[in-house]
C-alpha positions in Angstrom: 17.4 80.4 -34.2 14.1 79.9 -36.1 13.3 81.8 -39.3 16.8 83.2 -39.6 16.4 85.5 -36.5 19.8 86.7 -35.3 20.8 87.0 -31.7 20.9 90.8 -31.9 17.4 90.9 -33.5 16.1 88.6 -30.8 17.4 90.8 -28.0 15.9 93.9 -29.7 12.5 92.1 -30.1 12.5 91.1 -26.5 12.7 94.8 -25.4 9.7 95.6 -27.6 7.8 92.8 -25.9 8.5 94.4 -22.5 11.3 92.2 -21.2 13.7 94.1 -19.0 16.5 91.5 -19.0 17.0 88.4 -21.2 19.5 85.6 -21.1 19.7 81.9 -22.0 21.8 78.8 -21.5 22.1 75.3 -23.0 19.7 73.0 -21.3 21.0 70.9 -18.5 19.7 69.9 -15.0 20.2 71.7 -11.7 22.5 69.5 -9.6 23.5 72.3 -7.2 19.8 73.1 -6.6 19.2 69.4 -5.8 22.1 69.2 -3.5 20.9 72.2 -1.5 17.3 70.8 -1.5 18.4 67.5 0.0 20.5 69.3 2.6 17.8 71.8 3.7 15.5 69.5 5.6 12.8 72.2 6.2 11.9 72.0 2.5 11.0 68.3 3.0 8.2 69.4 5.4 6.4 71.7 3.1 3.1 70.2 2.0 1.8 72.7 -0.5 4.6 71.5 -2.7 5.9 68.0 -2.1 9.6 67.0 -2.0 9.1 65.1 -5.2 7.7 68.2 -6.9 10.7 70.2 -5.8 13.0 67.4 -7.2 11.0 67.3 -10.5 11.6 71.0 -11.0 15.3 70.3 -11.5 14.7 67.9 -14.3 14.7 69.4 -17.8 12.3 68.0 -20.5 14.1 66.0 -23.1 13.1 68.2 -26.0 14.5 71.4 -24.6 17.7 72.6 -26.2 18.0 76.1 -24.8 16.5 77.7 -21.7 15.4 81.3 -22.0 15.1 83.4 -18.8 13.0 86.6 -18.8 13.2 89.2 -16.1 10.6 92.0 -15.6 10.7 94.8 -13.0 7.5 94.8 -11.1 8.1 97.7 -8.6 5.0 99.9 -8.3 5.8 101.7 -5.1 5.7 101.4 -1.3 4.1 104.6 -0.1 2.2 103.0 2.8 -0.4 105.2 4.6 0.2 105.5 8.4 -1.8 103.0 10.4 -2.7 100.9 7.4 -1.9 97.3 6.5 0.7 96.8 3.8 0.6 95.0 0.4 3.9 94.0 -1.2 4.9 95.0 -4.7 5.1 91.3 -5.4 1.4 90.8 -4.5 0.3 93.9 -6.4 2.1 93.5 -9.6 4.6 90.6 -10.1 2.6 88.1 -12.1 0.3 90.8 -13.5 3.4 92.2 -15.3 5.7 89.2 -16.0 2.7 87.0 -17.1 1.7 89.1 -20.1 5.3 89.6 -21.1 5.9 85.8 -21.0 2.8 85.2 -23.1 4.0 87.7 -25.7 7.4 86.0 -25.9 5.8 82.6 -26.3 3.7 83.9 -29.1 6.6 85.6 -30.8 8.7 82.4 -30.7 6.0 80.2 -32.0 5.3 82.5 -34.9 9.0 82.1 -35.8 8.5 78.3 -35.9 10.1 77.6 -32.6 8.7 75.1 -30.1 8.4 77.1 -26.9 6.9 76.2 -23.5 7.1 77.8 -20.1 9.1 75.6 -17.7 8.5 75.0 -14.0 12.2 74.9 -13.1 14.1 76.7 -10.3 13.8 80.3 -11.6 16.5 81.9 -9.5 19.0 79.2 -10.4 18.1 79.6 -14.1 18.5 83.3 -13.9 22.0 82.9 -12.5 22.9 80.3 -15.1 21.8 82.8 -17.8 24.2 85.4 -16.4 21.5 87.9 -15.4 22.4 88.5 -11.8 23.1 87.3 -8.2 21.6 85.8 -5.1 21.5 88.0 -2.0 21.8 86.8 1.6 18.0 86.9 1.8 17.8 84.3 -1.0 16.3 86.8 -3.4 17.5 87.1 -7.0 19.0 90.5 -7.9 19.0 91.3 -11.6 21.8 93.5 -12.9 20.8 97.2 -12.7 17.2 96.3 -11.7 17.5 94.9 -8.2 15.4 92.3 -6.5 11.9 93.6 -7.3 11.8 91.3 -10.4 9.6 88.6 -11.7 11.3 85.7 -13.5 9.9 83.5 -16.2 11.7 80.5 -17.8 10.9 79.2 -21.3 12.3 76.1 -23.0 12.9 76.1 -26.8 13.9 73.4 -29.2 16.6 75.4 -31.0 20.2 76.5 -30.3 20.8 80.2 -29.6 24.4 81.5 -30.0 26.1 83.3 -27.1 24.6 81.1 -24.4 25.3 82.1 -20.8 27.8 80.0 -18.7 26.9 81.1 -15.2 26.8 78.8 -12.1 23.4 77.9 -10.5 24.1 80.1 -7.5 26.1 83.2 -8.1 26.4 85.0 -4.7 26.7 88.8 -4.4 30.0 89.5 -2.6 28.7 92.5 -0.7 26.3 90.2 1.2 29.1 88.5 3.0 29.9 91.7 5.0 26.5 93.4 5.2 23.7 91.4 6.9 21.2 94.2 7.1 18.4 92.0 5.8 19.1 89.3 8.5 19.1 92.0 11.2 15.9 93.6 10.0 13.8 90.4 9.4 11.1 90.6 12.1 10.7 86.8 12.3 14.4 85.7 12.1 13.7 84.0 8.8 17.0 84.9 7.1 20.0 82.6 7.7 22.6 84.6 9.6 25.6 82.8 8.0 25.2 82.1 4.2 22.5 82.9 1.7 18.9 81.8 2.1 15.9 81.7 4.4 14.0 79.5 6.7 10.8 79.5 4.6 8.3 78.4 7.2 9.2 81.5 9.3 9.0 84.1 6.4 6.1 86.5 6.7 5.6 86.4 2.9 5.3 82.6 3.1 2.9 82.8 6.1 0.4 85.0 4.3 0.8 83.6 0.8 0.6 79.9 1.9 -1.5 80.4 5.0 -2.9 76.8 5.1 0.5 75.2 5.1 0.5 73.0 8.3 4.2 73.5 9.0 4.0 77.3 9.1 5.8 78.8 12.2 3.7 81.8 13.2 5.5 84.2 15.5 4.3 84.2 19.1 4.0 88.0 19.0 1.6 89.3 16.3 3.5 92.6 16.2 6.3 90.7 14.4 4.0 90.5 11.3 4.8 94.3 11.0 1.4 95.0 9.4 1.9 93.0 6.3 -1.5 92.0 4.8 0.1 90.1 1.9 3.7 89.5 1.1 6.6 91.2 3.0 9.5 93.3 1.7 11.4 94.2 4.8 14.6 92.6 3.6 14.4 94.2 0.2 13.5 97.6 1.6 16.6 97.8 3.8 19.0 96.3 1.2 21.8 98.6 0.0 21.8 96.9 -3.4 18.2 98.2 -4.0 18.8 101.8 -2.9 20.7 102.7 -6.1 18.1 101.3 -8.5 15.9 103.7 -10.5 12.7 101.8 -11.4 10.8 102.6 -14.5 7.1 103.5 -13.9 5.0 100.3 -13.8 1.3 100.9 -14.0 -1.0 98.8 -11.8 -3.0 96.7 -14.3 -5.4 95.0 -11.8 -7.6 97.3 -9.8 -8.4 94.7 -7.1 -6.6 91.8 -5.5 -8.3 88.5 -4.5 -6.8 87.4 -1.2 -8.5 83.9 -0.7 -11.9 85.3 -1.5 -11.4 88.7 0.0 -11.1 91.4 -2.6 -9.1 94.5 -1.6 -8.0 97.6 -3.6 -4.7 97.1 -5.4 -2.8 99.8 -3.5 0.2 100.0 -1.2 -1.8 99.8 2.0 -5.3 99.0 3.1 -7.2 100.3 6.2 -8.4 98.2 9.0 -12.0 99.2 8.2 -11.6 97.9 4.6 -10.3 94.6 5.8 -12.9 94.1 8.5 -15.8 94.7 6.1 -14.5 92.2 3.7 -12.8 89.5 5.8 -16.1 87.4 6.1 -15.5 86.4 2.5 -12.2 84.7 3.2 -12.3 81.0 2.2 -8.9 80.0 3.7 -9.0 79.0 7.3 -5.3 79.7 7.6 -5.6 83.2 6.2 -8.6 83.9 8.6 -6.3 83.0 11.4 -3.5 85.2 10.0 -5.9 88.1 9.7 -7.0 87.7 13.3 -3.4 87.8 14.5 -2.6 90.8 12.2 -5.6 92.8 13.4 -4.9 92.1 17.1 -2.1 94.6 17.2 -1.4 98.1 16.1 0.3 98.6 12.8 3.9 99.9 13.3 5.0 103.0 11.5 7.1 102.6 8.3 
């Protein structure tokens, strides 16, 4: 690649930049992603991201020769206080960790004379293509030896990198075909019982991260929200593939989170009193409705 940098030196540099797993593949489109997209009619109803935007994500820019995929472990802990409302690891640390790593990689590549741009392509499909892991029944990407608490960033470059990955777009973990714990544990029935994937409009994480989506399917019983203020990690917490993972310590870099105008401490759980004294600042009508439902029932233990 640029400036005579060898593949081995590139991999070593990526570790110094904070990348936990790195792979790449020769640029092509994502036909399997498109086929699944056309088949799954529920994705055609989502308004925050139109069907054409989903389709556009599968098209690779003409100048891209190689697609780099970066994976970063974002797990910061899930020690929830009893009776408090929970914040997912994703909400607390995903883009606060993978974002700076991606920016450092972009700067590194550009200093080597490589054209490098972050791409808005199907991240999980790209990570599979790069040979970095598998898709679980819950539709989450599981990186080798890191698990599913990972952020993925995709970068296009205009150079060829040797030893490109040859994986398929959707590599499924064989253990998922006989397990099913995530589907059994999902409180809103959002995980497809047969196969790999979710019904996104039922997913708690979707409900509170895209609260103004008109097609959201809020559960009739507020207790099904299981006390999740933002995000949800039930399926990941019960997954056997995650129980064997030892995460490296990840510091919380942002002391507060902005949830649609409501700022809360960046910690695993937040008390009812903390939410109630701040919720008047929420600017999203959908999230105000979500909070009303959430606070209408006691927080379950665990």
